N, C-alpha and C positions, 0 to 999 in steps of 0.2 A: 645679910648685910645690905642696907639701902644705900643707893648711890648718893653722894653728898652734892654732886653737881647736877646741871640740867641732863636730862635724858638724851642719849645719842639718838639721831634721827632714825637710825636703823632699828632701834628698840621700839618705836612706836607701835607698829602693827602687832608685834608679839605681846606687848604688855596691855594695849588697849583694845584692839579690835577683837581678839579672842574673848576676853571677859565680857566685852559689850554684846557681842553675839550670843554667848552662852546665856547671859542674864535676859536678853530679849526673848530668847527661846523658852526659858523657864517661866517668864512672866506670862507669855502667851499661852503656854500649856496649863498653867495654873488657872488662868482666866477661863479657858475652855472647859476644863474639868470641873469648875466650881458650880456648874449648873447645866440644865438642858439648853445649851446654846444651839438650838436647831437652825437658827437663821445663818450661822457661820458656814456650814457646808452648803447651803443654798447659795450664799454669796460667792464662796470659792468655786463651786460648780459653774456659775455664770462666767467666771474668769477663764474657764476652759476654751471658750470661743477664740480667745486672742492667740492661741497656738495654732490656729488653722487658717487657711486662706480666707479672706484677702489680705490678711495681715502678714505679709511677707515682703522682702526687699524687691520683689519683681513688680509689685503693685506700687510701692512707694519706697524710696531709699530710706525714709525715716523708720521703716519697719524691719530693718536688715537683721536685728537680733530676735525678732519675735518667734521665728521657728524654734529657737532654743528654749522658749518657754515650755515646750513639750516635755522637757526633762524635769520640770518642777510643778506643773499643774496638777498632777496626781497626788503630791504629797499630802494635801489636806484630806483627800479620800483615805489614805492609809492611816492618817491620824485619827480620823473618825472610826475606822475599822478596828484600831488597836485599843479603844476605851475598854475599861474593866466591865462596865455595864453592857452586857450583850445585847439587850433590847435596844439601848440607845445607840449602840454601834451600828445595828441593823438599820434603824431609822435614819440615822445621819448619813449612812452610806447611800441609802436610796435617795434621800434629798439631794445629795451631791450629784448622783447620776441623773436624777430628774432634771436638775437645773443645767447640767452639762448637755443633756439631750435637747432641752429647749433651745440652747444656743446654737446647736448643730442644725436644728430643723425649723426655726422660727420662720424661715422664708416660705414655709407652706401657706401661711396666712395671706400671702400676696396672690394665692390662686382664687381670685373672686369669681368662681363659676356661678352663673345666675341662678339664684335659688338655692344654692348648696353651700354658701360660705359658712354657715352655721356648723355644717357637718366637717368642714374643713377645720375649723377651730377645734371642735370635739376631737376630730382625728388627730390633730397635733398633739393634744394633751394625752391621748391614749398612746401615741407613738412615743412621746417622751417618757410616759410611765413604763411602757414595755421595755424600751432601751435602758431606762434607768434600772430595771431589775437585773440586766446584764451587768451594769456597774456594780450593783449591790452584791450579786453572786460573786463577782471578782473579788470584791473587798472582804467578803466572809471567807473565801478561799485564801486571801492573804492572811487573814487573822489565824486560820488553821495552820497554814504554812509557817508563819512566824513562831507559833507555839511549838509546833512539832519539830521544826528544823531551824532553831535559832541560829545555827552557824552556817546553814546552806540555803536559806530562804532567798538570798540575794540572786542566786542563779536559777533556783527552782521556780519562784513565783512569775518571772517574766514568761517562762514557758506556758504556765497556766493561763496568763492573760492572753497569749496568743491563741490558745484553744477556745477561750471564750469569745474572742473576736471571730475566729474561724466559724463557730457555730452560727453566726449571724448571716453567714452566706447560704445556709441550708434551708430547704423547705419552701413552702408556698408563702411564707410571710418574710422571706429573706429581704433584707434592706441594709446591705453592708456599706453603710455611708460613713465616710470621714474617720477611718481608723486612724490612730495617732501617728502610725508610720508615714501617712501622706504629709504630715507636717514637715518632713525633711526633704520633700521633692524639690523645693527651690535650692537646697544645698546640693546641687548636681553631683559634684565628685563623691560625696558620701552616699547619695541616692543610688549610685550605680550598684551598690550591694544587692539591690532588688534583682538584678540580672542573675544572681546565684540563688537567692532565697525567696524571691517575691517580696511583696510589701511587708510579709510577715517578719522578715529578718530585721527590717527597720523598726518595727513595733518592739521586737525583742530587745534591740540595742536601746531604745528609749526607756523601756521599763528597767533594764539592767542598770543604766546610768541613774535612773530615779531611785532604785533600791540602794545604790552605793551612796548617793546623796543622803538618803534617809539614815543609812547606817552611820555615816559620818556625823550627822546631826545628833544622833542618839549617843555617840561616843564622845561628844565634845566636852562633856562634863568631867570625863576621866582622863582625857589625853589633850595634848596640845592640838592646835588646829591642823598642823601638818600631819600628825599621826592619825587623827580623825579622818581627815579627808585624802590621805594618801592613796587609798585604792581608787577613789573617784577621780583623782588627778591622773593617775596612770591610765584609767579607762579613757578619759578624754584625750589623752596623748595617743593612745591606741587608735582613736577615731581619726585623729589627724593623720596618722600614718596610713590608715585604710583609705582615706581621701586621696593620697598620692596615687594608689592604684587606680582609683576612680578617674583621676586626671588622665592617667595613661590610657584608659579605656576610651575616654571622650576624645582624646587626640587621634586615636586610631580611627574612630568612627568619623571624625571630622575630615580626615584625609581621603574619604571615599569620594571619588570623582564621578561615579555613575549617578544618574538621577532622572526624574521626571518633573515636568512642570505641571502643577495642580492649581486649578482656579476654584475657589471656595466662594460661592454665591450666598450672601447674607441678606435675604429679602426684607426682613424686619416687618413681617405682616402681623397686623393686630389680630390675635386669636380670640380675643374676648368679645369681639363684635362681628364674628364670621356670619355671613349670610350668603345666599346664592349669587348675589350680585358680586360679591367679593371673589367668586371663583373666576370670573372674567378678568378682574383685576389681577389675580394671582397669575393666570397664564400670560397676560400682556407683560407684567413685570418680569416673569421668567424669561420671555422672549427677548426683552431689552437687556436683561443681565447676561444672557448667553451671548448675545451680539456684542456686548461690551467687553467680554472675556475673550472672544474669538481672536482679535489681533494679537494676543499674547501667545497664540499657538500652544494651548494647553494640551497635555496628554490626557488630562481627565478633568471634567468638571463635576462639581458636587453641590446639590441643593439639599436643605435640611429635611428633617423629619416633618411630615404633614405639610410639605411646601405646596402640593397640589392636592387639597383636601377633597378628593373625590375617588370613585371607584375607577381608576384610570383604565384598566383593561376592559371595562364595560362601556367605555365612552369613545366610541370610534373617532368621532370628529376632533376630540380632545388629544387623543394619542396621535393621530395623524399630524395635527398642528406641532406637537411636541417633537415628534421625529423629524419633521421638516426643519425645525429650529436647529436641532442637533446636527443633522446632515449639513446645514449651512455653516455651522461652526467647524465641522470636521474633527470633532473631539467627543469621546463617549461621556455620557452623563449618568451619574448616580443621583437619585432623588427619592423622597419619601412620599408616599401616597397611601391609599386604602386599597383593599382587595376583598373579594368575596367569592364563595363558591356554594353550591347547593350542598346541604347537610346530608349524611348517610341516614339510612333508616333507623328507627328507634332512637333518634336523638331529640333532646328537648328543644332544639332550634331547628328552624326551616333553613336557615343560612348560616354559614361560618364567615365570620367577618374578621380580617386580619389587618394589623398594623404592619406595613410592608415597606421594603425598599427595593427599588428597581434599577436595572442597568439597561440603558439603550446604547448599542454600539455606535462607533463613529459614523458608520453609514446610515444610521437611523432605521435599521431593519430589525435586528435581533433584540429581544426583550427577555431579560432574566429578572426573576423575582425571588425575594427572600422574605419569608414571614417571621415576624419577631418571635422569639422563644421565650425570653424572660419578660413576662408581663408585670407591670407595677400592681402590687396587691391594692385591691379595692378601686383603684383608679382605672385600671384596664381590664381586670378580671377579678372574680370572686375567688378568694383562697379556698382550696380544698374542693372545689366544685367537681373535680374529676373523680375524687373518691366518694363525694355525697352529691349526686345529681340534683337533689332536691334544692340545693343552694342556687341553682340556676333561676329559681323563681323569686329569689330575693333581689330587690332592686333599690340600691342605695346610691344610684347616680352613676355606677361604673359603666364604662362603654361596652362591656360584654364582648370583648375581643376573643378570638380563639387563638390557643398558643400554637405556634409553628412546630412541625414535627421533624425538621431536618435542618442541619447546618448548611451553610452555603459559603463558597469562596468564589467570587466573580472572576472568571478569566477575561481580562480586558484586552491584553495584548501579549505577544511573546515576552516572557519575562516580568509580567505585571499580573499579580494575583491579589485581589483586594478582598478583605474579609469585612462585610458590612456589619455594623453594630448599631442598634437602634436605641437611642436615648440611654437608659440606665443599664443596658446589657454590658456597656463598657466598665462598670464598676465590679464586675464578677471576674476575679483574677484567672481562675482556671478555665472559665468559658471562653475567655479571649485567647488564652494560651493554646487550647485545642485547635483553634482556627489557624494559628501561626504553625503549629505542629503538622497541620494538614497541608501546608505549603503556602499560605499567605505571606507576602512580603510587604503588605500595606494594610494598616488599620484604617477603616473609613467609619468615623462616627457621625451619624446624623442625628440631631436632637433639636428639641424646641424647649428651651428653658425661659421663653418669654413669659411663662405663667408666674415666674418667681420674682419679678421686678428687679430693682437695683439692690440686690441683697448679697449675702455670702453664698447663696445657693450655686449660682452659675459659676463662681470661681472655684468653689469646692469640687463641683462636677468636673470642670476642666482639669484640675490637678489630678484627679483620680484617672482621667483618661491618659494624661501624660505619663503616669506610672506604668500603664500597660506598655507603652513604648520602650520604656527602660527595661522592664521585666523581660520582654521577648526580643529586644535587639532589632526592631523594625520601626519604621517611621509611622506617624499618625496623621491623617488629614481629617479635620473636624469642621463640619458645617453646622452651625446653630442659627435657628431662624433670627434670633435677637442678639446673638453672641453668647458666648465668646467663640468665634471661629478661629481656628489656628492650624498652622503646619508645624509638625514637631518631628525632630530628628530622632534617630534610633537611640540616642542617649538622653532623651527628654528635653533637649534644647529647643526653645520655641524659635523657629525660623521667621515667623510672621504671624501676628494676631490682630484681631479687631477689637473695638470697644463695644460696650453694651449699647443696644438700641440705635444702631446706625445701619442704614441701607448701603451696602458696599460690596465690592468684589475684591477679594485678595487673591493674588497670584504668586506662588512660591515655588521654589525648586527643592525637592527633597530626594535624598539618596535612598535607592531601594535595594542596595546590596544588604542582605540579611547578615547580622552579626549573631550567630547561634549563641544561646545562653543556656546555662545549666538549668535555669528555671523552666525554660520552654521544653527541655528534653526530659526533665524528672518532674516537673509539676510541683504540687504542694508537698514536697518531701520534708520541708522544714516544719509545717505544722504536725506532720506525722511524728517527727522526732520530738517535738514539743508535747505531743499527746502521750508518747511513751514515758517521757519524763514526768508528765502530770499524773499519769495513772499509777506510776511507781510511788510517787510522793503521797498520793491520796490513799492508795489501797495498803502500802507497806505498814503504816501504823495499825491499821485494822487487822491485818494478817498477823503481825507480831502479838497484838493483844489476845487474839483468839488462841494463838499457839501457846502463849504464857498461861492463859486461863486453863487450857487442857492440862498443861504440866504442873499447874498449882503454883506458879511463880508470879511475882509482881513485876510490873514494868516501872522502871525508875524514871 
């Protein structure tokens, strides 16, 4: 029976919104399925960028909802993977991943190294293609899981996605940049989940929410909006409840009264036009910045990666000058420079060159060194060179650095042990965790992101470093040549930060009382659980099929 009078206001959403949404989804689906709309996944993949930094409320209040885009940006990928035409599903999934990867790595083209820019551009497309294959593989596994486990794929597939992401941290080509879980870093109460599971748990939650939303959209034609999206609504309510625990953890960390004063020196030296005359400028600038920080009476001063671009241990006058500067300030200094040593016999090189971090104690006497272990593929070292020495003869512009062979934790003062992390070493969760597990209560990241201009790259790098503080319950002090330098509390809260491309000194006080976490203690246990779930989901249908074939039965 139709109502004879005007509709009550409360009936509007029930009678209008649901049919309109259902009709819009039906029209979009029909349009996409009516031909090879290859440009649709390309466009949707480009949209992925907006779920990542710098599009978050900490950059600008207008972006406060952007981190929640992470729950919907993958929906087009799964729509592409679920197409009936398998070849088209494969192609469209790759195109989505390729576009999403270009959005994550486009900042590489700002690296205008003289004579090598064409290689940088080619490398960008190769990286986007390689990472796009990971998205494509995940999409095909989604297709498999959806068909084999139509009632359980919602919980199974997020575990598979975590394993696909985890695989990007392994091997000589590892480049684990901008996992989707990092998009929740600005939502600090929820981000505290990483102290239990690492960033992997946040990625799982995002994929679980995405699966529930997809399930709701697929059921919208059969049920009311409430019934279709009820599981998703309960899930997001659970996230809100989980955030209350996160608030409690943050308050406990904020009450920590212990701490040290850290001065971050951001010299903003132009690395694109470096020559021998600039070394004098760098040392003069370093001396003036140390003198400017000294009145703050810091417990530690930090210069960025390659701040003093010379072989400092083999330059007696330079090191004497620097030690005198440190002694005058009365505070220890961590800084980045180069190091070398003679190679051993039967080596392809006469010398081993290292990207290094050094510590000079407050008295200006003792010098400790750490050689970077995780080298950037192609940029700092040729992948697989250790296994295939002939690759040492290939020269495509890489710096030819030698990989360090031991971890280091700098003992700076009683109760202060700092783990030096050079550049992208800080984006490897387990690598950082091991340093904290060895006794470090301060993470020190020195980097030079000046190659990448005013792009998303420096913001994404900074957010990943913040996640390491949350995971391990220890503070982070980060000095970047051109920014973003920052002091971060053990809960990921930024206590002070700099802007890009400014020459400045930032002094902040950070608590150094460690707040032990399950992640630090047990490491990547969550990916292990996800691996077990994934293995069972992928292998079980195969095992059942073989068993039924041997018994002469059919699988329904």
